[in-house]
C-alpha positions in Angstrom: -20.3 31.6 -103.7 -18.0 29.3 -102.5 -16.9 31.5 -100.1 -20.6 31.9 -98.6 -20.7 28.2 -98.5 -17.6 27.7 -96.5 -18.7 30.3 -94.0 -21.8 28.5 -93.5 -20.0 25.4 -92.9 -17.9 27.0 -90.4 -20.8 28.5 -88.4 -22.5 24.9 -88.4 -19.0 23.2 -86.8 -18.8 26.4 -84.3 -22.5 25.8 -83.3 -22.1 21.9 -82.9 -18.8 22.6 -80.7 -20.3 25.0 -78.7 -23.3 22.4 -78.0 -21.3 19.7 -76.9 -19.1 21.9 -74.4 -22.4 23.0 -73.2 -23.7 19.6 -72.5 -19.9 18.5 -71.1 -20.6 21.1 -68.5 -23.6 20.0 -67.2 -22.2 16.4 -67.1 -19.6 18.0 -64.8 -22.1 19.6 -62.6 -24.6 16.4 -62.2 -20.9 14.5 -61.5 -20.0 16.4 -58.0 -22.8 15.0 -56.4 -21.9 11.4 -55.7 -23.9 9.1 -54.4 -22.5 6.9 -51.0 -24.3 4.3 -48.8 -25.3 5.6 -45.6 -26.9 4.0 -42.4 -29.1 5.1 -40.4 -28.1 4.9 -36.3 -30.8 2.8 -34.5 -30.5 1.1 -30.9 -30.8 -2.5 -30.9 -29.7 -5.7 -28.9 -26.5 -7.5 -29.5 -24.6 -10.4 -28.0 -21.3 -9.2 -27.2 -18.6 -12.2 -27.1 -15.0 -11.4 -25.3 -12.3 -13.8 -25.6 -9.1 -14.7 -23.2 -6.4 -16.9 -22.6 -7.3 -19.4 -20.4 -5.0 -21.7 -17.8 -6.6 -25.1 -17.2 -6.1 -26.7 -13.9 -7.3 -30.1 -12.2 -10.0 -29.2 -9.1 -7.5 -31.0 -7.2 -3.8 -31.6 -7.8 -1.7 -33.1 -5.3 1.9 -33.6 -4.9 2.5 -36.7 -3.1 5.4 -36.8 -1.1 7.9 -39.1 0.9 6.9 -38.3 5.0 10.1 -40.7 6.2 13.2 -41.9 4.7 13.9 -45.2 3.0 14.5 -47.7 0.3 11.5 -47.5 -2.3 10.5 -51.3 -2.4 8.0 -51.3 -4.7 5.3 -48.8 -7.2 2.4 -50.2 -7.2 0.9 -48.0 -10.4 1.8 -46.9 -13.5 1.9 -43.2 -15.2 -1.2 -42.0 -16.4 -3.2 -44.7 -14.2 -6.7 -44.1 -12.9 -6.7 -44.5 -9.2 -9.0 -44.6 -6.2 -8.8 -43.1 -3.1 -7.2 -45.0 -0.6 -5.3 -47.4 -3.2 -1.5 -48.2 -2.4 1.0 -46.4 -4.9 4.4 -46.9 -3.1 5.7 -49.2 -0.7 9.3 -48.0 1.2 11.3 -50.7 3.2 9.7 -51.0 6.9 11.8 -53.2 8.5 13.4 -50.6 10.3 9.9 -49.1 11.5 8.5 -52.3 12.7 11.4 -52.9 14.6 10.7 -49.3 16.0 7.1 -50.0 16.9 8.3 -53.5 18.4 10.3 -51.4 20.6 7.4 -49.0 21.6 5.4 -51.6 22.4 7.6 -53.1 24.7 8.4 -50.1 26.3 4.6 -49.6 27.0 4.2 -52.9 28.3 7.3 -52.6 30.9 5.7 -48.9 31.6 2.2 -50.5 32.6 3.5 -53.3 34.7 5.8 -50.5 36.3 2.9 -48.7 37.2 0.6 -51.8 38.1 3.7 -52.1 41.0 3.5 -48.9 42.3 0.0 -48.9 42.6 0.0 -52.2 44.8 2.6 -50.4 46.7 0.6 -47.6 47.0 -2.3 -49.9 48.5 -0.4 -51.6 50.8 1.6 -48.5 52.5 -2.1 -47.2 52.8 -3.0 -50.0 55.0 0.2 -49.5 57.0 -0.5 -46.0 57.2 -3.7 -46.5 58.8 -2.6 -49.2 61.5 0.0 -46.2 62.1 2.9 -48.7 61.3 4.6 -46.3 59.0 4.1 -42.6 58.8 2.1 -40.6 56.4 5.2 -39.4 54.3 5.5 -43.0 53.2 2.3 -42.8 51.4 3.3 -39.4 49.5 6.2 -41.0 48.3 4.3 -44.1 47.2 2.0 -42.1 45.3 4.2 -39.8 43.7 5.9 -43.1 42.2 3.0 -44.0 40.9 2.0 -40.8 39.4 6.0 -40.8 37.7 5.0 -44.6 36.8 1.7 -43.2 34.7 3.6 -40.1 33.3 6.3 -42.7 31.9 2.5 -45.0 30.5 1.7 -41.8 28.7 5.4 -41.4 27.3 5.5 -45.0 26.0 2.1 -45.1 24.8 3.0 -41.7 22.5 6.1 -43.2 21.6 4.5 -46.4 20.4 1.5 -44.3 18.2 4.5 -42.5 16.8 5.8 -45.5 15.6 3.1 -46.7 14.1 2.6 -43.7 12.3 6.1 -43.9 10.6 5.3 -47.6 9.9 2.2 -46.3 8.1 4.0 -43.6 6.4 6.4 -46.5 4.4 2.6 -47.4 2.3 2.1 -44.2 0.4 -1.6 -44.3 -0.8 -3.8 -42.1 -3.1 -5.2 -39.1 -1.3 -8.5 -38.9 -3.7 -9.9 -40.6 -6.8 -7.5 -39.1 -9.6 -4.8 -40.1 -12.2 -1.1 -40.6 -11.7 1.5 -38.0 -13.3 5.1 -38.8 -13.9 7.1 -40.9 -11.2 10.6 -39.6 -11.5 12.3 -42.3 -9.1 12.2 -46.1 -9.7 12.2 -49.0 -7.3 15.1 -49.6 -5.3 16.0 -45.4 -4.9 16.3 -44.0 -1.5 14.1 -41.9 -0.7 14.6 -39.0 1.6 12.0 -37.5 3.6 9.9 -34.7 1.1 11.3 -36.5 -2.2 8.4 -35.5 -4.7 7.3 -39.3 -5.7 4.3 -38.4 -8.3 1.3 -35.9 -8.2 -2.4 -37.2 -8.5 -5.0 -34.9 -10.2 -8.8 -35.2 -9.9 -10.0 -34.1 -13.8 -13.4 -34.9 -13.3 -14.2 -31.1 -13.3 -11.5 -28.6 -14.3 -10.9 -25.1 -13.3 -10.0 -22.3 -16.0 -8.5 -19.5 -14.9 -8.7 -16.3 -17.1 -7.7 -12.6 -16.5 -10.2 -9.6 -17.3 -9.5 -6.5 -17.9 -10.7 -4.0 -14.7 -13.1 -2.1 -17.3 -14.7 -5.8 -18.5 -14.7 -6.7 -15.0 -17.3 -3.8 -13.6 -18.9 -4.3 -16.9 -19.7 -7.8 -16.0 -21.0 -6.8 -12.5 -22.9 -4.2 -13.6 -25.1 -6.1 -16.0 -25.6 -9.0 -13.2 -23.5 -12.3 -12.9 -26.2 -15.1 -13.4 -26.9 -13.5 -16.6 -23.3 -14.0 -17.9 -21.8 -16.6 -15.7 -22.0 -19.3 -19.1 -18.7 -19.6 -20.8 -17.3 -21.9 -23.7 -14.0 -23.2 -24.6 -12.0 -23.2 -27.3 -9.2 -25.9 -26.9 -5.6 -25.5 -28.2 -6.2 -27.2 -31.6 -8.9 -24.4 -32.4 -11.8 -27.0 -31.9 -14.6 -26.3 -29.3 -14.8 -27.9 -25.9 -18.1 -29.8 -26.2 -19.2 -29.1 -22.5 -20.2 -25.5 -21.2 -18.6 -24.2 -18.0 -19.7 -21.2 -15.4 -17.7 -18.3 -13.8 -17.5 -20.0 -10.2 -15.9 -17.2 -8.7 -13.8 -13.7 -9.1 -10.7 -12.9 -6.9 -10.6 -10.2 -4.8 -7.8 -7.9 -5.8 -6.1 -6.3 -9.1 -3.0 -7.4 -10.4 -0.6 -4.2 -9.9 1.3 -4.4 -12.9 -1.3 -5.7 -15.5 -4.4 -3.7 -14.0 -6.3 -7.4 -14.5 -8.6 -9.7 -12.1 -8.6 -13.6 -12.4 -11.7 -15.1 -12.9 -12.4 -18.9 -12.1 -14.7 -20.9 -14.4 -15.8 -24.5 -14.0 -15.7 -27.1 -16.8 -17.3 -31.1 -16.6 -14.6 -33.1 -17.6 -16.4 -37.0 -17.8 -14.1 -37.9 -21.1 -10.7 -36.6 -18.9 -10.3 -34.8 -22.1 -9.1 -31.9 -20.4 -5.7 -32.3 -18.3 -4.0 -30.3 -15.6 -1.6 -27.6 -17.5 -3.7 -27.6 -20.7 -4.4 -23.9 -22.4 -7.2 -22.8 -24.1 -9.8 -20.0 -24.7 -12.4 -18.7 -22.7 -15.2 -16.7 -24.5 -17.5 -14.7 -22.0 -20.6 -14.2 -23.7 -23.1 -11.0 -22.7 -26.2 -9.6 -24.1 -26.5 -5.6 -24.2 -29.6 -4.1 -24.4 -29.9 -1.0 -26.3 -26.9 -0.2 -27.9 -25.4 1.6 -31.1 -23.6 -0.4 -33.5 -21.0 1.0 -35.9 -19.4 -1.0 -38.8 -15.9 -0.5 -38.8 -15.5 0.2 -42.3 -17.5 3.5 -41.8 -14.9 4.6 -39.4 -11.1 6.5 -39.9 -8.7 7.7 -37.7 -6.8 11.1 -37.4 -4.1 11.6 -34.9 -5.2 8.9 -32.3 -8.8 9.8 -32.6 -11.9 8.0 -34.4 -14.3 9.9 -36.7 -17.2 9.1 -39.3 -19.0 11.2 -41.4 -22.3 12.6 -40.3 -24.9 13.0 -43.3 -26.8 16.5 -42.2 -30.6 17.3 -43.5 -29.0 19.1 -46.2 -26.8 15.9 -47.4 -23.7 17.6 -46.5 -21.0 15.4 -44.6 -19.5 16.6 -41.6 -16.7 14.8 -39.9 -17.2 13.6 -36.0 -15.6 12.4 -33.7 -16.8 9.5 -31.3 -15.8 7.0 -28.6 -16.0 3.4 -29.8 -16.2 0.6 -27.1 -15.9 -2.6 -27.5 -15.8 -4.5 -30.8 -18.4 -6.7 -31.5 -17.5 -9.0 -34.8 -16.9 -6.1 -37.3 -18.5 -3.2 -35.7 -17.7 -0.6 -32.8 -20.0 -0.6 -30.1 -20.7 2.8 -29.7 -19.7 4.5 -25.8 -20.3 8.6 -27.0 -20.7 11.1 -29.4 -23.2 9.7 -31.8 -27.0 9.6 -31.4 -29.8 7.1 -32.5 -31.4 8.8 -35.7 -28.1 10.1 -37.1 -27.1 9.2 -40.3 -23.6 7.9 -41.3 -21.6 7.5 -44.6 -21.1 3.8 -44.3 -18.6 3.0 -47.2 -15.7 5.2 -49.0 -15.0 7.8 -46.9 -12.0 8.3 -48.1 -13.8 9.9 -50.9 -15.3 12.2 -48.5 -14.4 15.8 -47.5 -15.8 18.2 -45.0 -18.3 20.0 -46.2 -18.7 18.0 -49.5 -22.8 17.1 -50.6 -23.3 13.9 -51.3 -26.3 11.6 -52.6 -27.3 9.6 -49.6 -28.6 6.0 -50.4 -29.7 4.0 -47.4 -28.2 1.1 -46.5 -31.0 -2.0 -45.9 -30.9 -3.4 -42.4 -30.6 -6.8 -43.5 -27.3 -6.3 -45.7 -25.9 -5.0 -41.8 -26.4 -8.1 -40.0 -23.0 -9.8 -39.0 -21.2 -6.4 -39.4 
């Protein structure tokens, strides 16, 4: 009796264990089909922001140099001062040049007097020749002397003009409205012709020069300059410059070493915040219509190529290489290899393998905004 009861108990335990194994096997089969978020590729319009390091320069930045030798008598301005066109900046010793001008004026007066006397002589000789008192040859000689004295007047007048010009160089004035840069010399210093006195910068507007790759240049031209000419500027401290600029011109040739071409943008500078030689970062904005955007987290690399997992109609994943373009935030602009309407695994690609069947969960479009 006890043996029968024990046999029944063993049979029941075996049946129970058998039932557990069956359920466990069923659970493993279900777990093989895992859920993954997927997105459906759709054409959309987006704004592409490209950033470039910019070199900021004044619209006009001119070196002021001495044009004559002399001692620096007086400095009329200070470094950083705003000046007006024609304002006196420096005075050089002008005594020597004043004396030279006086000599030139005296020489001119003398030449004029000599020419006047020669002119009177010509008139006198003409009368004598008419009366046949003297020969016509005497008249020719008198006229030649008059021509020589007239030439002497021209020479003396040129010397006077040159002396006056040299004297004017002793007073150095601002070439235009602007700001004074560093003044390396001090009053009393001897200045040689060509010595740098200071630099004047017109920074009411500034230029921002930045280099663009050939591909981005072609993109710029292809999409129309007018639609993309506005640019923003980020300053060296990371702050955004309040005034918007625009692209004015593009250089005529690419740099051989870098393959890039220089753009020039102009920015207004009413508060004179921007200075000549400053640096910043220019943002060029471009609207792109009917493009495919692919989040970076859906992409993986193998042997220098970019891949995604595409989900077919049977929910099986297959690796697909594609050609990425520019980055838009945390997404790639698809250049080729993928088509609108295709489904791509959005997240968890490291857990996938070729030919794996999944349970796709479509990611809502609003969750992709900002990616």
